[in-house]
C-alpha positions as CSV (number, residue, x, y, z in Angstrom):
1,M,12.2,-57.7,-11.3
2,H,12.8,-60.0,-14.0
3,I,16.2,-60.8,-15.9
4,T,16.7,-62.5,-19.0
5,I,21.2,-63.8,-19.6
6,S,22.1,-64.6,-23.1
7,L,25.6,-65.3,-23.7
8,L,27.4,-65.9,-26.9
9,C,30.9,-66.2,-28.2
10,I,31.6,-63.6,-31.4
11,V,35.0,-63.8,-33.3
12,A,35.8,-60.9,-35.3
13,P,38.2,-59.9,-38.0
14,T,40.2,-58.1,-35.1
15,H,39.6,-59.6,-32.1
16,S,37.7,-62.3,-29.8
17,C,35.7,-61.8,-27.4
18,W,32.6,-62.2,-24.8
19,F,29.1,-60.4,-25.6
20,A,26.3,-60.1,-22.2
21,E,23.1,-59.0,-22.5
22,F,20.1,-58.6,-19.7
23,A,17.0,-56.7,-18.7
24,D,15.2,-55.9,-15.7
25,A,11.6,-54.1,-16.6
26,N,12.7,-50.9,-17.7
27,T,16.2,-50.8,-19.2
28,T,18.4,-53.5,-21.1
29,F,22.0,-53.7,-20.4
30,L,24.7,-54.8,-23.3
31,C,28.4,-55.5,-22.4
32,R,31.0,-57.0,-24.3
33,I,33.7,-58.5,-23.5
34,Y,36.7,-58.5,-24.8
35,Y,39.0,-61.1,-24.5
36,A,38.1,-62.5,-21.9
37,E,40.0,-65.5,-22.3
38,E,43.7,-63.7,-21.7
39,F,42.4,-61.4,-19.0
40,R,41.3,-64.5,-17.5
41,Q,45.0,-66.0,-16.8
42,L,46.7,-62.8,-15.9
43,R,43.6,-62.7,-13.6
44,Q,44.5,-66.2,-12.3
45,L,48.0,-65.4,-12.3
46,V,48.6,-61.6,-10.4
47,L,45.2,-61.9,-7.8
48,P,45.2,-65.5,-5.9
49,Q,41.8,-64.5,-4.0
50,G,39.7,-65.7,-7.9
51,E,37.5,-64.5,-10.2
52,M,34.5,-64.7,-7.4
53,A,36.6,-61.9,-5.4
54,F,37.3,-60.0,-8.7
55,I,32.8,-59.4,-10.4
56,R,32.9,-58.9,-6.1
57,S,34.9,-55.9,-6.4
58,L,32.8,-55.1,-10.1
59,S,29.8,-55.3,-8.3
60,R,29.8,-52.2,-6.4
61,C,31.5,-48.9,-7.4
62,R,30.9,-45.3,-7.0
63,N,32.0,-42.3,-8.9
64,W,35.4,-41.0,-7.9
65,N,36.4,-37.6,-9.4
66,A,39.9,-38.5,-10.3
67,Q,41.5,-34.8,-11.0
68,G,45.1,-36.0,-12.8
69,G,44.5,-36.3,-15.9
70,K,43.3,-33.9,-18.5
71,S,40.9,-36.0,-20.3
72,G,38.2,-36.1,-18.7
73,S,37.5,-39.2,-18.5
74,C,35.0,-40.6,-16.4
75,F,36.2,-42.8,-13.4
76,M,34.7,-45.1,-10.8
77,K,36.1,-47.2,-7.9
78,T,35.6,-50.5,-6.8
79,Y,33.8,-49.8,-3.3
80,D,36.7,-52.5,-1.6
81,E,39.4,-50.4,-3.9
82,R,41.3,-52.6,-5.2
83,F,40.8,-51.5,-9.5
84,V,40.0,-47.9,-11.0
85,V,37.3,-48.0,-13.3
86,K,38.6,-45.2,-16.3
87,E,36.9,-44.1,-19.4
88,V,38.5,-44.4,-22.6
89,S,38.8,-42.5,-26.2
90,S,38.1,-44.8,-28.8
91,I,42.0,-44.2,-29.5
92,E,42.7,-45.7,-27.3
93,M,41.2,-49.1,-27.8
94,K,42.9,-48.8,-31.4
95,T,45.5,-49.1,-29.4
96,F,45.1,-51.4,-27.5
97,H,43.3,-54.2,-30.3
98,D,46.9,-52.5,-32.1
99,V,48.9,-54.4,-29.3
100,R,47.6,-56.9,-27.5
101,K,49.3,-59.6,-28.3
102,Q,53.0,-57.6,-27.3
103,Y,50.4,-56.9,-24.7
104,F,49.0,-60.2,-23.1
105,D,53.0,-62.5,-23.2
106,Y,54.9,-59.2,-21.4
107,L,52.3,-59.4,-18.7
108,L,51.7,-63.2,-18.7
109,S,55.6,-63.5,-19.1
110,A,55.7,-61.7,-16.7
111,A,53.7,-62.7,-13.4
112,S,54.6,-66.1,-14.3
113,V,58.6,-65.8,-13.4
114,Q,57.9,-62.9,-11.1
115,R,59.9,-60.2,-13.3
116,L,58.8,-57.4,-12.4
117,S,57.0,-54.4,-14.2
118,L,56.3,-50.7,-13.1
119,L,53.1,-51.3,-16.4
120,A,50.0,-50.3,-14.0
121,R,48.5,-53.8,-15.3
122,I,45.2,-54.2,-16.8
123,F,42.1,-56.9,-16.4
124,G,39.6,-55.9,-18.1
125,I,38.2,-54.0,-20.8
126,F,34.9,-53.7,-21.9
127,H,32.5,-52.3,-23.7
128,I,29.0,-51.1,-21.9
129,D,25.9,-50.3,-23.2
130,Y,22.2,-49.4,-21.8
131,K,19.3,-48.1,-22.7
132,N,16.0,-46.5,-20.6
133,V,12.9,-48.3,-22.3
134,I,10.6,-45.2,-20.2
135,T,12.8,-42.4,-19.8
136,G,15.3,-42.5,-22.9
137,D,18.1,-42.2,-21.3
138,A,20.7,-44.4,-23.6
139,R,24.7,-44.5,-22.7
140,R,28.2,-46.3,-24.5
141,L,31.4,-46.2,-23.4
142,D,34.1,-48.5,-23.1
143,V,36.3,-49.0,-19.9
144,L,39.1,-50.5,-18.8
145,V,39.8,-52.5,-15.7
146,M,42.7,-51.1,-14.0
147,E,44.9,-51.9,-10.4
148,N,44.9,-49.0,-7.7
149,L,48.0,-48.6,-6.9
150,F,47.3,-46.5,-3.7
151,H,45.2,-49.0,-2.3
152,N,45.7,-50.1,1.2
153,R,48.2,-47.2,1.5
154,P,46.6,-45.1,3.7
155,G,50.5,-43.4,4.0
156,I,50.6,-41.5,1.3
157,T,51.6,-38.0,0.8
158,H,52.2,-37.0,-1.6
159,I,51.3,-38.1,-5.6
160,Y,53.2,-36.8,-8.4
161,D,51.8,-37.5,-12.2
162,L,56.1,-38.1,-13.5
163,K,56.0,-37.3,-17.9
164,G,60.2,-36.0,-17.5
165,S,59.5,-32.9,-18.7
166,L,59.1,-29.4,-17.6
167,R,56.8,-27.6,-20.5
168,G,53.9,-27.0,-18.9
169,R,53.9,-29.4,-15.5
170,L,54.1,-27.1,-12.9
171,I,50.5,-26.7,-10.7
172,A,50.2,-23.9,-8.4
173,K,48.6,-24.8,-5.2
174,T,46.0,-23.5,-5.0
175,D,44.4,-25.3,-8.8
176,N,46.0,-28.5,-7.2
177,P,44.1,-31.3,-8.6
178,T,43.2,-34.4,-5.9
179,V,42.7,-38.4,-5.6
180,E,41.5,-39.8,-3.2
181,V,43.4,-42.2,-0.5
182,T,41.2,-43.8,1.7
183,P,42.3,-45.7,4.9
184,P,42.2,-49.7,3.4
185,V,38.9,-51.7,4.1
186,T,39.7,-55.0,5.7
187,T,43.8,-55.9,7.2
188,T,43.9,-57.9,4.4
189,A,46.7,-57.1,2.0
190,T,45.9,-57.6,-1.3
191,A,48.0,-58.6,-4.2
192,S,46.6,-56.6,-6.7
193,T,49.9,-54.7,-6.6
194,S,52.5,-54.6,-9.2
195,V,55.6,-56.4,-8.4
196,A,58.4,-53.3,-8.2
197,T,55.9,-50.7,-7.2
198,A,57.4,-50.6,-3.7
199,T,60.5,-49.4,-3.2
200,T,62.4,-48.1,-0.5
201,L,63.1,-44.8,1.2
202,D,66.6,-44.2,2.8
203,A,65.8,-43.2,6.6
204,S,66.6,-39.7,5.8
205,S,63.8,-38.7,3.6
206,R,61.0,-40.5,5.3
207,G,58.9,-36.9,7.6
208,T,60.7,-34.5,5.4
209,W,57.8,-33.6,3.6
210,D,54.5,-32.1,4.6
211,E,52.5,-34.2,7.3
212,Q,49.1,-32.5,6.5
213,A,48.6,-34.0,4.2
214,T,48.2,-37.9,5.6
215,V,44.0,-36.6,4.3
216,S,41.1,-38.6,2.4
217,R,42.2,-36.0,-0.4
218,V,46.2,-35.9,-1.8
219,P,46.8,-33.3,-4.5
220,V,48.3,-33.9,-7.1
221,L,51.1,-32.3,-8.7
222,L,53.7,-32.8,-11.2
223,D,57.4,-32.5,-12.9
224,Q,58.3,-29.1,-11.6
225,N,56.1,-29.5,-8.3
226,F,58.1,-32.9,-7.6
227,I,61.9,-30.6,-8.3
228,N,61.0,-27.8,-6.7
229,E,60.2,-29.6,-3.8
230,S,63.3,-31.9,-4.1
231,L,65.9,-28.9,-3.8
232,E,64.6,-28.1,0.0
233,N,63.7,-32.5,0.5
234,P,65.3,-34.9,-2.2
235,I,65.0,-38.2,-1.8
236,Y,67.6,-41.1,-1.3
237,L,66.8,-44.3,-2.1
238,R,68.7,-47.1,-0.9
239,L,71.0,-48.4,-4.0
240,H,69.1,-51.5,-4.5
241,S,66.1,-50.1,-5.1
242,K,67.0,-47.2,-6.7
243,N,68.5,-50.2,-9.7
244,A,65.0,-52.1,-9.1
245,L,63.5,-49.4,-10.1
246,M,65.5,-48.1,-12.9
247,H,66.0,-51.7,-13.9
248,C,62.3,-51.3,-14.5
249,L,61.9,-48.3,-16.2
250,N,63.9,-49.7,-18.3
251,M,62.4,-52.6,-19.6
252,D,58.9,-51.5,-20.0
253,T,59.5,-48.0,-21.4
254,Q,61.5,-50.2,-23.6
255,F,58.9,-52.4,-24.3
256,L,56.5,-49.0,-24.7
257,A,59.1,-47.2,-27.4
258,D,58.5,-51.2,-29.8
259,L,55.5,-50.2,-30.0
260,F,55.5,-46.7,-30.6
261,I,54.0,-45.5,-27.5
262,M,54.5,-42.4,-26.0
263,D,52.5,-40.1,-23.3
264,Y,52.4,-42.8,-20.4
265,S,53.9,-41.3,-16.6
266,L,55.4,-42.4,-14.1
267,L,52.8,-42.9,-11.2
268,V,54.7,-40.9,-7.9
269,G,52.9,-42.1,-4.3
270,M,54.9,-41.4,-1.3
271,D,54.2,-43.2,1.8
272,R,55.8,-41.8,4.8
273,R,54.1,-44.5,6.9
274,A,56.2,-47.1,4.7
275,G,59.1,-44.9,4.0
276,Q,58.3,-45.8,0.4
277,L,57.4,-44.4,-2.5
278,V,54.4,-46.7,-4.9
279,V,55.2,-46.6,-8.6
280,G,53.1,-47.5,-11.4
281,I,53.5,-46.6,-15.2
282,I,50.0,-45.8,-16.3
283,D,48.6,-43.9,-20.2
284,Y,49.9,-46.1,-21.7
285,L,47.4,-45.9,-24.4
286,R,48.6,-43.6,-26.8
287,K,50.5,-44.1,-29.9
288,F,52.6,-42.0,-31.4
289,T,49.8,-40.9,-34.6
290,L,49.9,-38.6,-37.4
291,N,48.3,-36.3,-35.3
292,K,51.2,-37.0,-32.5
293,R,53.3,-36.3,-35.5
294,L,51.7,-33.2,-36.8
295,E,50.9,-32.2,-33.0
296,M,55.1,-31.9,-32.4
297,F,55.5,-30.0,-35.5
298,V,53.8,-27.2,-34.4
299,K,54.4,-27.1,-30.6
300,Q,58.5,-27.6,-31.6
301,T,58.2,-25.0,-34.4
302,L,56.5,-22.2,-32.2
303,T,59.0,-23.6,-28.9
304,S,61.4,-20.7,-28.5
305,V,65.5,-23.1,-29.1
306,Q,66.0,-22.1,-25.2
307,G,63.3,-23.6,-23.5
308,P,62.6,-27.1,-22.3
309,M,60.6,-29.6,-24.8
310,P,57.2,-30.0,-26.0
311,T,55.6,-32.8,-24.5
312,I,54.7,-34.4,-27.5
313,I,58.3,-36.1,-29.5
314,M,58.7,-39.4,-30.7
315,P,58.2,-42.2,-28.6
316,V,62.3,-43.7,-28.5
317,D,63.9,-39.6,-27.4
318,Y,60.5,-39.6,-24.8
319,R,61.6,-42.5,-23.2
320,E,65.4,-41.2,-23.5
321,R,63.8,-38.1,-21.4
322,L,61.8,-39.7,-18.5
323,L,64.5,-41.8,-17.9
324,D,66.9,-39.2,-18.4
325,Q,64.9,-37.2,-15.5
326,M,64.0,-40.4,-13.3
327,E,68.3,-40.8,-12.4
328,R,68.5,-36.9,-11.2
329,N,65.0,-37.0,-9.5
330,F,65.8,-39.5,-7.0
331,H,69.4,-39.7,-5.5
332,L,71.6,-42.4,-4.1
333,V,72.3,-42.8,-0.1
334,P,76.3,-42.1,0.5
335,D,78.0,-44.4,1.8
336,Q,80.7,-44.7,3.3
337,W,81.8,-44.9,-0.3
338,Y,80.6,-41.2,-1.4
339,D,83.7,-38.4,0.2
340,S,86.4,-40.5,-1.1
341,L,84.9,-41.2,-4.3
342,A,83.9,-37.5,-4.4
343,D,88.1,-36.2,-3.2
344,H,88.5,-39.0,-6.7
345,R,86.5,-37.5,-8.9
346,E,87.5,-33.6,-8.1
347,A,91.7,-34.9,-8.6
């Protein structure tokens, strides 16, 4: 098999990238690597395994039927489970190009000083184009590579996609989309997950949720499902864990609101075995555009005043609603002051 590879640097008016082209006897491939140097710096700070380990991970991927989202995008996972490869829309690509400077400043700063952050980190964005000259089959797509929050987490029993909204945020058990959670490939723990993704549960919250959910595919549920389950089995966090979670949510959502980004989710996985919640903010490449404003207006017009607010709202309002709901979703563990404090309030 004959393979030719050429690399050159292209500087465009709005962004820079590396361009790679190669071919075998039947197919030509093109890969445009966006913001190669910036992503390399980020990976250097948070992936101690190095660039070759990252390349080896990407060299073997498989299709992944991640049914938690509604976009219909193509998903893949690396075979070592460390990274998720997701197809992104042209709107999401434009959003990243628009906010790239602020994004890299925020993530590189957090990584360099080990500041807690819940943003699921993106480690690369690529444009892929290939064509089979014999069959005529061709495809082009834009993809991002992000950390897999549930890597090395075989104890995940429940996964929730939380937006802080209740409208249309209930999935019937028979309609559950699922996400694969597989045992670790090696015994070496990865450092790819965010510093603040693990929040310790109180012992009273362990083992009360359905243990039979510990299988290869875990249901992805929504806000109303979370609330319904919490009525009988509330999640309790210790004070330092609750404070860390809410501090990170405040910082990260303020960053996103300043960029006029909304419609992101807090992905929550319950690791019953470790007694921890694994959390991260995902799908944060959606700006509040003119189309979103029109959608918000139509939904608000058609929505009853007494009903829950629609999902599409202004970024500042979206942030406040999410923070308020997460504050109520996760309860503090009662301590020795709990009873006396309650008595004082009643008095």
